[in-house]
N, C-alpha and C positions, 0 to 999 in steps of 0.2 A: 504493499501501498503505499502510494505517494505521499510525504507528510508535506502539508499545507505550509508554503512560506507565510510568514508574517512579515510584519514591519523590520526595516532591516535595523543595524545596531547602531548607525550613526544615528538613523533616524530617530529609533526610543529614545537614545541618549540626548537628542535635540528635543525632543518632548517634555522630557526630563528635564530638562534646564528650563525651557519655557515655563514649566507648570511653576517650579521653582523661583523663579525670576517674578511670576505674578504672585504668588505665595508673600514674596518678599517685597514686591511693592502694595499690597494690601496691607502689610504690618507698615512699611514706612508712613503710607496713607494714614491710617488708623493712628499712630505715632505722632505723623503733623498735625492731626485734627486733636489730639489731646494736648499737645506741647501748645498749638495758638490758641488755644481756651485758655490753658492756664497762663499764659504770656498778657490774654486780652483782660483775666481777673487783675491779673497783680498788679497791671499799669493803668488800667483804667478805674481799675476801684482805687487805689491809691488818689487820681484825678478827682472822681466821682466825691472821695472823702473828704480833700483839700476842699472842693466848691463848699461842701455840707457844713465844714466847721466853718467858711469865712461868711455862711450864710447865717448859720447858728450866732455868730458872734457880733453880727450886724445891730450897731443901737438901736435903732428902729424897729426890728423885729424884736429886742428883747422887752424895749418900752411897749409896743402895741401888742404882742401876741396876748399876752392873759387876756383879755377885753375883746380880742378880735372877734367878728362872727364873720361866717360865710357872706361873701360878697358886701362886705359891711363897710369898704371903703378901697382906695388904689393906692394906698402908700404900700403895704405889705405885697400886694401880686406884682407893683412896679420894682421893689429889691428882689423880689424871687425872680423875676423875668431878667433882669440886669446878671443876678448872678449865673442862671443859665447860659447866656448870650456870650458871659465872658468865658465860660467850662467850656462850652460847645457842649451841655449835658441836653438829652433828650426830654427830659423832663424833672421839675424842680416844685416840691409842695413846702407847707407850714401846716403843722398841726397843731390843736390842743393838746393837754394832757389828756382829756378825752378820746383823742384818735382823731377828732373832726378835721376835716381837712377847712382851712380858711383861706388857704391862699394858695395858687399853683397855676401853672401855664395851662394845664389842661382843663377846661371847665369843666368835663366831665366828673373831674375827680373834686370838685368844691362842694361840701356841705356832706361828703361818704365820708366814712372810716377810711384811716391810712390803712393799707395796706402793710403787714408787719411779717410776715414769714416765721421766718426762725431767730426774728432779730431781737437780740439782748437789749436794747434801747431805753427800755423803760425801766432796766437794771441803774438807767446813768450811763452806760457805756457806748461809745460809737461802734458801730457795724457796717461792716459791708458783705454782700452776698448777693446771691442770683434769686429772684421772684419771677413767678410765673405771669402775674400784672393781670391782664384782661384777654388770655389767649398766648400773649407774646413776652416771651423771656426777658427781662431788665437786670442790669447790676446796678444794685441799690446802694447806698449808704445813708445812713441814717445815723445823728448826731442830735443830742440831747441839748435843750435850749435853754441857758439858766439864766436867772436875775443877777440881781448884782450883791445879793447876800448867798449865791452859789444854789439856790432853790431850783429845779426841775421844773420850766414853767412849759414845754412844748416840744415839739421835734420838727427837724428839718431835715428835709429829702431830698438826695440827689439821685437820679437814676439815667443811666446810658443803656439804649438799645443792645441788646445783646446779637452778634451778627450768627444767621442761621449754617448750618453745616454746609447748605450750597454755597456760602458767601466764602466761608474760611475753605473749601476746598479748591474755589475761584482762585483764591489769592495762591493754592499751594499747587496748582496744575503745571505752570508753567516749570518750575522745580522737578516735581513729579515724571514730566514728561522728559525732563533729560535724565533724570535718573534710569527711567525703563529704556530708553535710547541704548546708554551706554551699558546696563544692565543687559542689555539685549543681543548687542553686539559679542560681549565678554562669553553670554552662555551660548550663544551658535560657535564662536571660534573655538573656546573651552569642550564642547561637546564635540566638532571634528577633530579636535587634536586627542581627545581621551579616547573618541572611538577608534583612529588610527592606531593608538598606542594598546589597546585592548586585543583590537585584532589582531598585530602582530602576534601579541602572546599566544593568544588562542589560533596561533596559524591560519588566521582570515578567516575560520568560519563562523558563522552565524549563531546565535543563542540556540536557534530551532534544530540546527546540524551537531551542536555540542551536546542537546539532550539527545538526541539520536544517536550517536557515537556511544555515550556514558549508559544509554539502555542495551545498547546491543554487546558493548563490553558486558555488563553486569549479568545480561541473559547465556552469553556466552563462556566468562567464568563458572557460573555456578552450575551450568550444563555441562561441563569436561567430569570424565570420571575420574581424570587424574587430579590432584592436588596442585594448587600454585600459590606460592607464597612471595610476597614481592616486597623489598626493606629498602626505605631510605638511608643516605647516606649516614645518617647517625643511628640505622639498626632499629628504626620503627617502623614497625608493619602498616603497609598502605595498603596492601590485599592479600585477602585470606578467602579463598572460595568453601564451598559446603566439603568438599571431597578433603582440603587441605586440614579444616579443621577438626575432622572427624578422625583423618589419620595420625594427626598430632597431639590431639587430644587438648586444641585450644578453644580457650572459653569466648562466648559469645562476643565480650567486648574488646577480643584482639587487636582490631584495628585501630591503628594511633598508640599503641601502646610501645615502649620499649622490649626488647624478646628479653633482657636480662632481669626484667621485671616476671616474665613466665618461668612458671612451674615446669622447665623444658631442659632435658638430658642432657649436659656438657656436652657429650658427643653432636648431639643433634644442633646445638648452638652453633658448632667449630661447623658443620657440612654448609650450614645457610650465610655463616657469615664468611669463610673465608674462601680464599680462589681456589678453584678446581680444575686441577691438572688433568684427570683424566675424566671422561664421560661415564654415566653409571655408577657413581658413587653409593653403595652400600649403607644404609644406616639402621642400627634395630632401634626400633620403636615399642619398647612394652615388648610385647610378644611377636611383634610383625616386621618383618624384613621388606624396610623403601627403599626404594633407587631414586635416588637426586642426582639431578641435574643443577647445577647453578652456574647462570649468566649474568655478568656484569651488565650495566646497560648506562652509555653514555649518549649525552645530548649537546651537539655543538664543543665537541672536546671537553664535557665536564661531565664528571660522576654524576649521577642521580641516583645509584643504587642497585640493586640487584634482583633477578626475578628466580627465583629454584621448582622446577616442576617436581613431582612425586609421584612414584606407579609404586602400589603396592605389591611385593615380589611374594611375599606368604604363599598363596597358593602356589604359585611356579617353586617355590623353593619344597615344598611339601612333596610336589612332584619329583623334584631333584631327589631328596630323600629316599622315596619309594626306588626311584633307578639305582640312586645309592645300593640301598638294601639288596636290589635286585641284582649288581653288579656283584656284591659281597658275598651274596647266594652263589652267582655264577663262576666267583673264584674260591668258592669253597667245593663247590662241586667239581672245578677244576682240580683244585687240591686234592681231594678223594679221589679222585680219578686217577691225578698222578699215582698217589699212594697206592690204590687200588690194584694198577698196571705194573708197577713193582712188584707186588705180591703175586700177580699173575705169571710174572717174568722167572721169579723164585719157583713157583710152585711149576711150571711148564720144564724147567730143568732140569729140576729135582724129577720127574716124572721119565723125562729124556736119560738120565743116568740111572733109571731104575730103583732110586731112591724111595719106594713107595711110603714105606714108615715113616722117613721124615717127612714127608708131602702131609700126611696125617697129622704130625705132631707140629709142624709149622702152620698148618688151616685152624687147628685148634689153638693155637699161642696167639694169632691173630684174632681170631673172635673172641677169645678169654680178654684182652687188652680192648678192643671195641666194646665190648660187655661192659668191663671193667668201668671204662670212661663213663657211658650210660648210666650207670647203676650210680656211680660215685655221685655221678650232676642229679641227675632226677629223685635219688634217697634227700637228697637236702634242700633241693629248688622246686617247691612245689609249683612255681608258677610255669605251666608250659612254655610261653613265648621267651622268656629268660632264661629257662635250661635249654631251648632249641638254638638260643644267641649262644650261648656258650658253647655247646655242643660245635657248633658252626666254627665257633672261633679257634675251637682247638685245632682242627685241621689246617685253618690258615696258619695258625703258628706253626704247626710244623713243616708247612709248606715256604715260611720264610726264616724257619731256624731258631724259633724263639720256643720255650718253655711255658707253656698257659699251665699255671695251677688254679685249682679254686682250695683257698685254704680251708683245713677239714671242720675247722668251727664254724664253718658256712651252713647258713640254715635261713630258709625262707616259708612261711606258709603262705596257703593261696591270698593273693590279693585283689582288690576291684580291677577292672577292665582298663581304667585310665591311669593308675598307678602302674598296671602292667607295661602300659604304652609307654608310660614316662620312663621307668626301668630301664625298659629296651634301648628309648631313645639316647640316655646318658650314658647308660651303662658299654651299648654299642663306641660310643663317641670316644669315651676312655677308653677304653681296650684298644683303638682303632689308633689314637695317639699314645700308647704306651708302645703297640706295634709299629709305629715310628720312630719312637725315640730309641730303640734297644736292637733295632734288624741291623744288622754288621756287627754287632759288639759281640766280644767273647763271653760266655754262660750267659747269652741273653734271656732274660727270664721277665716274665708278667704274675702276677699273683692278683688273685681277686679273693675278698674277704664279704659276703654278704650275712649282715646281723638284723635279726627282727627281734622287735620288741612289740606291748599292747599298740604304743604310740607311733612310732615311728620307725621304719626301713633304714638302714646305713649300709652304704656299698664303697669298700675301700679298693681302688685300683693302684697296685704297687708295682714300680719297674726299677731296673737295674741299671737304668740308662745313667748321667750326666747330670740329670735332674736341671731344676727351672732355675736360674738366675737369679739372686736375693732382689735385686734390683725392679725384676719383674714378677713377682711372686702376686703382686696384683694386678698389674698390667694386664698379665694374662687373659683375666676374665675382659677385658676392656674390649669392645668391640671394633673388629678391624686391627686388633693387634695380634700378629702370629711371628712366631719364632721359626717359622720355615721359610723357606727361599723365594715362595710364590708370593706377590702384592695381596694386599687383601682386596684391589679392585678383580682379583682374579674370585674372588668366593673366600678367600681364606682368612682366619679370625675371628668368625663367627658361630664354631661349633661349640667353645668352652663358652663362651658369652650366653648362645641358647641354651648351655645345657644349665646353666645356672639360674637362667629366667625359667626354665622348666621346674628345676629345686624350688626355687621359690615361690614360684605358680601354687604349689603343694603344701607349703608352710616349712618349706626347710631352705637347705642352703647347700652350694659347692665349695668346698675349700680347698687349699694346696698346701702342701709343706714339703721340704728335704729332709731323708732318713735314706742314705745311700740310695740314691734315687728319688725321683717324682712320686708323691704320696697324695694322691687326689680323693676325697671324702667327699660323698653325697650323701645326705641327708633328706629322705622325703618324709613328709605325715602321712600317717596312716589311714587309709578310708573305708570305709564298707565294705566288705567283700559281696561279691554279686553270686 
């Protein structure tokens, strides 16, 4: 489906800038109107108050006001008009203490009560403020008129018409037009420059294209079966798809967190952060073998992090172990076939020379040796799988010139199927490693001791080799570590690590020590037999 293209990035920035300019202009208009109103009240209020004080202090007003009557003479109106004319005020009025207006330039006010509003002039104080008047706002100043004894005898009022909002806006229009023009030019220029900068940073893509790219990336990443983990130069996780979180056991909020703050194995952290010389590096994550491929990411010559792809190789490893078991069985059969062939050659030679009694004696001896071995193992080891493994390994040991011995103190009662599989996996691995350690040495021998208790099964595999170097006693269980010549990338260095995982999974452990050779001790927690 084709995504509908909307307004370009430059157009969006231009509209946004113009809206900002308009909002600022409205705010400037409101502030200008408020400032002009405050300036008018402050300036004109002082002038009106000065005119009202001059009117109240006029000797004629102080003498005539106490006995004045509305329209009772021309002296007070003349004085009031004179003050209005000189001060440029719009209204002037004189009122007695009962608030009756006795003189005013507006005949409609004469004889009516003087509007005071919030004025405090009746308390003997001068006051300035805004009054509603007869529908039109006015700025008024009220001053008490005092006689010679300082007694209040009336009120002098001077008012100025309050400019309307349109009048104040008209006074501000020239400046506002200037502000609007300058702001518009700056806004348009700024939006164009900002748009160009952002488009350079977004590789020339519009917002809708960026959204589509992100949506496609998210769908692709989370749809991959392989795990994907991306880190920035500061080892913070920037991308982790569902498969990676499942494989590595990452928490849901891992994106944005530093790798060091997550509960990951040091070997796994090293794989995710260090340069990888060879592809398909194996790493053990819990009980799973994972193949990791780390690739550094560079943009414009700058290191911006790395991406690591992860593939679960556990099933493949299980298949390899099954093939390995098949190969071991084949080697065992080959060894037995070789042994039987030698015995048949002896029998054939004895027959050819007519030593029939010797033939019978040789056959009985070979049968007794084979029966003795089988009886020795099966009488002590009551798990068929482990017993069969040890019998098969004895033939392989003979082929390689190694003496495989089952300790006479060995004993094993029947175990559960799960424990039987774990025993054969670990014991087979330990015996094979012991064979590798002693093959070619004089008096090469491997001894296996199986101990059984109500709670645990312990298997000790001892060889007569050179032992494990002291500095490698703990590293030998670390994934990827191997004392053999093959590199870890070839699949070595995981047998003992997996064996320890198998032991610990069942509540036990796998340890190593040196005692005239390497001594590996595998301890398993006993389960319920089936």
